[in-house]
C-alpha positions in Angstrom: 0.0 0.0 0.0 1.1 3.5 -0.7 -0.1 6.5 1.4 -1.1 9.5 -0.5 -1.2 13.0 1.0 -4.4 14.8 0.0 -4.9 18.5 0.8 -6.7 21.5 -0.5 -5.1 23.4 -3.4 -5.7 26.9 -4.6 -7.0 27.1 -8.2 -3.8 28.9 -9.3 -1.8 25.9 -8.1 -3.2 23.9 -11.1 -3.0 20.5 -9.4 -2.1 18.0 -12.1 -4.7 15.4 -13.0 -2.5 12.5 -12.0 -2.0 14.0 -8.6 -5.7 14.2 -7.8 -7.2 11.6 -5.5 -10.0 10.8 -7.9 -7.4 10.0 -10.6 -5.4 7.9 -8.2 -8.6 6.0 -7.4 -9.2 5.5 -11.1 -5.7 4.1 -11.6 -6.4 1.5 -8.9 -9.7 0.6 -10.7 -8.0 0.1 -14.0 -5.1 -1.9 -12.7 -5.5 -5.4 -14.2 -4.2 -7.2 -11.1 -5.7 -10.6 -10.4 -8.1 -11.3 -7.5 -6.7 -13.5 -4.8 -8.5 -16.8 -4.0 -9.4 -15.8 -0.4 -10.7 -12.5 -1.6 -12.9 -14.3 -4.2 -14.2 -16.6 -1.4 -15.1 -13.6 0.8 -16.9 -11.9 -2.2 -19.1 -15.0 -2.5 -19.8 -14.9 1.2 -20.9 -11.2 0.9 -23.2 -11.9 -2.1 -24.8 -14.6 0.0 -25.1 -12.1 2.9 -26.7 -9.4 0.8 -29.2 -11.9 -0.6 -30.1 -13.0 2.9 -31.1 -9.6 4.1 -32.6 -8.6 0.8 -35.0 -11.5 0.9 -35.9 -10.8 4.5 -36.9 -7.2 3.4 -39.1 -8.1 0.5 -42.4 -7.0 2.1 -41.1 -4.1 4.2 -42.4 -0.7 3.2 -39.2 0.9 1.8 -38.4 -2.0 -0.5 -42.1 -2.3 -1.6 -42.0 1.4 -2.6 -38.5 1.2 -4.3 -39.5 -2.0 -6.2 -42.6 -0.3 -7.4 -40.6 2.7 -8.7 -38.1 0.4 -10.4 -40.8 -1.6 -12.2 -42.0 1.5 -13.9 -38.7 1.8 -15.7 -38.3 -0.8 -18.4 -34.9 -2.0 -19.6 -33.0 0.7 -21.4 -30.9 0.3 -24.5 -27.5 -1.3 -24.4 -28.6 -4.5 -22.8 -31.5 -6.6 -21.5 -31.8 -4.8 -18.2 -31.2 -6.2 -14.7 -33.2 -8.3 -12.3 -35.0 -7.2 -9.1 -34.8 -9.4 -6.0 -37.8 -11.6 -5.5 -39.4 -11.2 -9.0 -38.8 -12.1 -12.6 -39.3 -8.7 -14.2 -36.3 -6.9 -15.6 -35.8 -3.1 -15.3 -33.2 -0.5 -16.3 -30.0 -1.2 -14.4 -29.9 2.0 -12.4 -33.4 1.2 -11.1 -32.4 -2.4 -10.3 -29.5 -0.9 -8.3 -32.0 1.3 -6.5 -34.5 -1.4 -5.6 -32.0 -4.0 -4.7 -29.9 -1.4 -2.8 -32.9 -0.6 -0.6 -33.6 -4.3 0.0 -30.0 -4.9 1.1 -29.8 -1.9 3.4 -33.3 -1.9 5.0 -32.7 -4.2 7.9 -29.2 -2.8 8.8 -28.1 -6.4 8.7 -25.1 -6.8 6.3 -21.4 -6.1 6.4 -19.6 -3.1 7.9 -16.2 -1.4 8.1 -15.4 1.2 10.8 -12.3 3.3 11.0 -12.0 7.1 10.6 -15.6 6.9 9.3 -18.0 4.0 8.9 -19.5 2.2 6.1 -21.4 -0.8 4.8 -19.2 -2.0 1.9 -21.8 -4.5 0.7 -23.7 -1.6 -0.6 -21.3 -1.7 -3.6 -22.7 -5.0 -4.7 -26.3 -4.0 -6.0 -25.2 -1.4 -8.5 -22.3 -3.7 -9.7 -24.5 -6.7 -10.1 -27.2 -4.7 -11.9 -24.8 -3.3 -14.5 -23.1 -6.7 -14.8 -26.4 -8.3 -15.7 -27.3 -5.6 -18.1 -24.1 -5.8 -20.1 -23.7 -9.5 -19.9 -20.6 -9.7 -17.7 -19.1 -12.9 -16.4 -18.7 -14.0 -12.8 -15.0 -13.2 -13.0 -15.8 -9.7 -14.2 -18.2 -9.2 -11.3 -15.6 -10.5 -8.8 -13.0 -8.0 -10.1 -15.5 -5.1 -9.9 -16.6 -6.0 -6.3 -12.9 -6.3 -5.2 -12.3 -2.7 -6.4 -15.5 -1.4 -4.8 -14.6 -2.8 -1.4 -10.9 -1.6 -1.8 -11.8 2.0 -2.5 -14.5 2.3 0.1 -12.4 0.8 2.8 -9.3 2.9 1.9 -11.4 6.1 2.0 -13.1 5.1 5.3 -9.6 4.5 6.8 -8.5 8.0 6.0 -11.3 10.6 5.7 -13.9 11.2 8.4 -17.2 12.4 7.2 -19.4 12.1 10.3 -17.4 14.7 12.3 -18.8 17.2 9.7 -22.3 15.7 9.7 -21.8 14.3 6.2 -23.5 11.0 5.6 -21.2 8.0 5.0 -22.5 7.3 1.5 -20.2 10.1 0.3 -17.5 7.4 0.2 -19.9 4.9 -1.5 -20.5 6.9 -4.6 -16.8 7.0 -5.6 -16.2 3.4 -4.6 -19.2 2.1 -6.6 -18.1 4.2 -9.6 -14.6 2.8 -9.4 -15.9 -0.8 -9.1 -18.1 -0.2 -12.2 -15.0 1.0 -14.0 -13.2 -2.2 -13.2 -16.2 -4.3 -14.1 -16.6 -2.6 -17.5 -12.9 -2.4 -18.4 -13.1 1.4 -18.8 -10.0 3.6 -19.3 -8.6 5.7 -16.5 -9.9 9.0 -17.7 -13.5 7.7 -17.9 -13.3 6.2 -14.4 -11.8 9.5 -13.1 -14.7 11.5 -14.4 -17.1 8.9 -13.0 -15.6 9.0 -9.6 -15.8 12.8 -9.5 -19.4 12.9 -10.6 -20.4 10.2 -8.1 -18.8 12.0 -5.2 -20.3 15.4 -6.3 -23.8 14.0 -6.4 -23.8 11.9 -3.2 -22.7 14.2 -0.5 -25.6 14.8 2.0 -26.1 15.6 5.7 -26.3 13.0 8.5 -29.7 14.2 9.5 -30.9 10.9 7.9 -29.3 9.1 10.9 -30.2 11.6 13.6 -33.3 12.0 15.9 -36.4 10.4 14.4 -34.7 8.3 11.8 -36.8 7.9 8.7 -37.0 5.3 5.9 -34.5 7.3 3.9 -31.8 5.6 5.9 -32.4 2.5 3.7 -32.6 4.6 0.6 -29.5 6.6 1.0 -26.9 3.9 -0.1 -29.2 2.8 -2.9 -29.3 6.4 -4.1 -25.5 6.5 -4.1 -25.4 3.3 -6.1 -27.9 4.6 -8.6 -25.9 7.9 -8.9 -22.7 5.9 -9.5 -24.4 4.0 -12.4 -25.6 7.3 -13.9 -22.2 8.9 -13.4 -20.5 6.1 -15.3 -23.1 6.4 -18.1 -22.4 10.2 -18.4 -18.7 9.7 -18.3 -18.8 7.0 -21.0 -20.6 9.6 -23.1 -17.7 12.0 -22.7 -19.2 14.2 -20.0 -16.9 15.7 -17.4 -17.0 16.3 -13.7 -15.9 19.1 -11.3 -12.1 19.0 -10.8 -10.3 18.7 -8.5 -13.4 17.4 -6.7 -11.6 16.5 -3.4 -8.8 19.0 -3.4 -10.3 22.1 -5.1 -10.6 25.4 -3.1 -14.3 25.2 -3.5 -14.3 21.3 -3.3 -15.5 18.7 -0.9 -12.6 18.9 1.6 -12.5 22.7 1.7 -16.2 23.2 2.3 -17.7 20.0 3.6 -14.9 18.4 5.6 -11.8 19.6 7.5 -11.5 22.9 5.6 -8.9 24.7 3.5 -6.0 23.6 5.8 -7.0 20.0 5.8 -4.6 17.2 5.1 -5.4 13.5 4.8 -3.3 10.4 4.3 -5.2 8.0 2.0 -3.8 4.4 1.5 -4.2 2.9 -1.9 -2.7 -0.3 -3.5 0.4 0.1 -5.6 0.2 -1.0 -9.2 0.2 -4.7 -9.3 -0.8 -5.0 -5.7 -3.8 -7.2 -4.8 -7.0 -5.6 -3.7 -7.6 -7.2 -0.3 -9.6 -4.7 1.7 -12.7 -6.9 1.8 -10.9 -9.1 4.3 -10.7 -6.2 6.8 -14.5 -6.0 6.8 -17.0 -7.9 8.9 -20.7 -8.9 8.7 -23.5 -8.9 11.3 -25.0 -11.7 13.2 -27.7 -9.4 14.5 -30.0 -6.9 12.7 -28.8 -3.7 14.3 -26.2 -1.0 14.0 -22.7 -2.6 13.9 -21.6 -1.0 17.1 -24.4 -2.8 18.9 -23.3 -6.2 17.7 -20.8 -6.8 20.6 -23.2 -5.4 23.1 -26.0 -7.8 22.1 -23.5 -10.6 22.6 -22.5 -9.4 26.0 -26.1 -8.8 27.0 -27.0 -12.4 26.0 -24.1 -13.6 28.1 -25.2 -11.6 31.1 -28.8 -12.9 30.7 -27.5 -16.4 31.2 -25.1 -15.6 34.1 -27.3 -13.1 36.0 -31.0 -13.7 35.3 -31.9 -11.2 38.1 -30.8 -8.4 35.7 -33.9 -8.8 33.6 -36.1 -7.3 36.3 -35.8 -3.5 36.6 -36.7 -3.7 40.3 -33.3 -5.2 40.8 -31.3 -2.7 38.8 -30.3 0.8 39.9 -28.3 1.8 36.9 -26.5 0.4 33.8 -23.6 2.5 32.5 -21.9 1.5 29.2 -18.4 2.8 28.9 -17.5 2.8 25.2 -16.0 4.7 22.3 -16.7 8.3 21.4 -18.5 7.2 18.2 -20.8 4.7 20.0 -21.6 7.1 22.8 -22.5 10.0 20.5 -24.1 8.2 17.6 -26.1 5.4 19.1 -25.8 6.1 22.8 -27.1 8.7 25.3 -24.5 11.2 24.1 -26.5 11.7 20.9 -29.0 13.6 23.1 -31.9 12.1 21.0 -34.9 11.6 23.2 -36.3 9.3 20.5 -33.6 6.7 21.6 -35.6 6.2 24.8 -39.1 6.4 23.2 -41.2 3.2 23.1 -43.0 4.6 20.1 -39.8 5.3 18.1 -39.4 3.9 14.6 -37.5 0.7 13.9 -34.8 2.8 12.2 -34.4 4.8 15.4 -34.4 1.8 17.8 -31.7 0.0 15.8 -29.6 3.1 16.5 -30.3 3.1 20.2 -27.8 1.1 22.3 -29.8 1.6 25.5 -32.8 -0.1 23.9 -30.8 -2.8 22.2 -28.8 -3.7 25.3 -32.0 -3.8 27.4 -34.0 -6.1 25.1 -31.0 -8.5 24.5 -30.4 -8.6 28.3 -34.1 -9.4 29.0 -34.6 -11.9 26.2 -31.2 -13.5 25.9 -31.4 -13.3 22.1 -31.9 -10.9 19.2 -34.4 -11.2 16.4 -34.6 -9.0 13.3 -38.4 -8.7 13.6 -39.5 -9.6 17.1 -36.9 -7.5 18.9 -38.3 -4.3 17.2 -42.0 -5.1 17.4 -44.0 -2.2 18.9 -45.4 -4.3 21.6 -41.9 -5.5 22.6 -40.6 -1.9 22.7 -43.6 -0.8 24.8 -43.4 -3.5 27.4 -43.5 -1.6 30.8 -40.7 -3.6 32.4 -38.5 -3.0 29.3 -39.2 0.7 29.3 -38.4 1.0 33.0 -35.1 -0.9 32.6 -34.2 0.9 29.3 -34.4 4.3 31.0 -31.8 3.2 33.5 -29.2 2.6 30.7 -26.7 5.4 29.8 -23.5 5.5 27.9 -20.2 7.3 28.6 -17.2 7.8 26.5 -14.0 6.0 27.6 -10.8 7.3 26.0 -9.2 3.8 25.9 -12.2 2.4 24.0 -12.1 5.4 21.7 -8.4 4.8 21.0 -9.1 1.1 20.3 -12.0 2.0 18.0 -9.7 4.1 15.8 -6.7 1.7 16.0 -5.4 0.6 12.6 -4.1 -2.6 14.2 -6.8 -5.2 13.4 -5.7 -7.2 16.4 -6.4 -4.3 18.7 -9.3 -2.5 17.0 -12.5 -2.8 19.1 -16.1 -1.9 18.9 -17.3 -2.8 22.4 -16.5 -1.6 25.9 -17.2 -2.2 29.5 -20.6 -2.3 31.3 -21.1 -1.4 35.0 -24.4 -2.6 36.4 -25.3 -1.4 39.9 -28.0 -3.3 41.6 -30.5 -2.0 44.1 -28.9 -4.2 46.8 -25.6 -2.4 46.3 -23.8 -5.1 44.3 -21.9 -4.2 41.2 -21.6 -6.4 38.1 -18.9 -5.5 35.6 -18.0 -7.1 32.3 -16.5 -6.2 28.9 -16.3 -7.2 25.3 -14.0 -6.0 22.6 -15.6 -7.4 19.4 -18.7 -9.2 18.4 -18.8 -13.0 18.5 -19.1 -13.1 14.7 -16.1 -10.8 14.1 -13.0 -12.5 12.6 -11.4 -12.2 16.1 -14.6 -13.0 18.0 -15.8 -16.0 19.9 -17.6 -17.5 16.8 -16.2 -15.9 13.6 -18.4 -16.1 10.5 -17.3 -18.4 7.8 -19.1 -19.8 4.7 -21.1 -22.1 6.9 -22.5 -19.2 8.9 -23.3 -17.1 5.8 -25.2 -20.0 4.4 -27.1 -20.6 7.7 -28.0 -16.9 7.8 -29.4 -17.1 4.3 -31.4 -20.3 5.0 -32.8 -18.7 8.2 -33.9 -15.5 6.6 -35.2 -17.1 3.4 -37.3 -19.7 5.2 -40.9 -19.3 4.4 -40.2 -16.6 1.8 -38.3 -18.7 -0.8 -39.1 -22.2 -1.8 -36.5 -24.9 -0.7 -35.5 -25.7 -4.3 -34.8 -22.1 -5.1 -32.7 -21.7 -1.9 -30.6 -24.7 -3.0 -30.3 -23.4 -6.6 -29.1 -20.0 -5.5 -26.6 -21.4 -3.0 -25.2 -23.7 -5.7 -24.9 -21.0 -8.3 -23.3 -18.3 -6.1 -20.6 -20.7 -4.9 -19.7 -21.3 -8.6 -19.4 -17.6 -9.2 -15.9 -17.7 -10.8 -17.2 -20.2 -13.3 -20.3 -18.3 -14.4 -19.9 -17.3 -18.1 -20.9 -14.0 -19.7 -24.6 -13.5 -19.5 -25.2 -16.0 -16.6 -25.3 -13.6 -13.8 -29.1 -13.5 -13.9 -28.9 -16.7 -11.9 -27.9 -14.7 -8.9 -31.4 -13.3 -8.7 -33.8 -15.0 -6.2 -37.4 -15.7 -6.8 -39.8 -15.3 -3.9 -42.2 -18.2 -3.2 -45.7 -17.8 -4.8 -47.9 -15.4 -2.9 -45.0 -13.7 -1.0 -45.0 -10.6 -3.1 -48.2 -8.8 -4.1 -47.2 -6.3 -6.8 -50.7 -4.9 -7.1 -50.7 -3.7 -3.5 -47.7 -1.4 -4.0 -48.2 2.3 -3.3 -48.7 4.7 -6.2 -46.5 7.6 -7.1 -45.7 9.8 -10.1 -44.3 7.1 -12.5 
């Protein structure tokens, strides 16, 4: 890896094209380096993971609406279009990216990478798969494109913090998806450069979508970034240009949206000929909740078994979670969001409330992607009482570990101190989730398949489940035009297209 210094430049400095970050990203995308076998295996795992959570979302309101929008846009020219999860109809690829992106993101249940900023790198897959289906790419082509998408997103997330400036994390997704599409399509460096710039320019937005009363837009935001990446590539392929330098310009993203005119970032990128291995630094979720809640669910389940008396609020005086700055201020009491303690809050809000999540996991000894968020579950009086005794505090050591670049030290948990009404104090801690590569039960192919089977049960017929799993595990062998086989058909009666809400289209 080579570290590149990225700073703001005055217009009269005339920063050369090849010295701009967007161009360096484009050069990584156009490097013909082979994909390592272990990276290929992980890409297959993540396609399975995305399919799992997309299937589980098929009848949730955001995907019903997004799917209805997509179905009004027939396949465009240049190819036969792309498939939409759960159905047979084909649509224009940017709209397939939209619908499938919402399905993948809706439950907050797929992979994650956290560093200077945070991300869900699996959000790169829907736009890449949609375009690959449209143009008739092979499995090997798709693998190369996904490897690039993950690499660029992880490298940007390692170096450039967006959330400190209240910019939503999808601002790193637009460029990474555009770069991945460049690799997939075999585009030249200049075209990818223009695509990356346009994708970044059109996908910067505020973090209000993840603040306070969190709306359904949280699921749409990454899908919008993927759709914009597809459209940016289309424009660049037609010779259209983008604002330059998009990152470093005196009126650009860094100067006015991030750390300002005196900013300086160190962005790591692979050298020419160096394998793209960033996907191996990422991790998926065992539980349907914000990633920083994963370890806390596991610790709460453990405490449920060891100390059953903690489930009764009458026995508990206070629960204080000592954790990282990010966890405290984004999903903890440090966010100062009263909605995080409201039993009538939306699902999107509750999955960003560590006080709620820890309480329910502590009382139930488990976590379920539907039951744990049910309105009657959130409103249970004993839960509300215990929930309001849970607070978070920042601990500098856990903040340091959260930002550590050493994978063996990097942590997303913390320490909990539970004071009982009889004066006893129970303390415990956890560094990473059980499913993390360094956790108690790391996810491997077996766990990804089990997750898919669990979430697809009752929604997809058994034969279709087996067909998909067989196909995806043969991804490197799939020939040009065979990627439609990665779509999944819902069982008869699961999807009622006629009941979708009406809009403009």
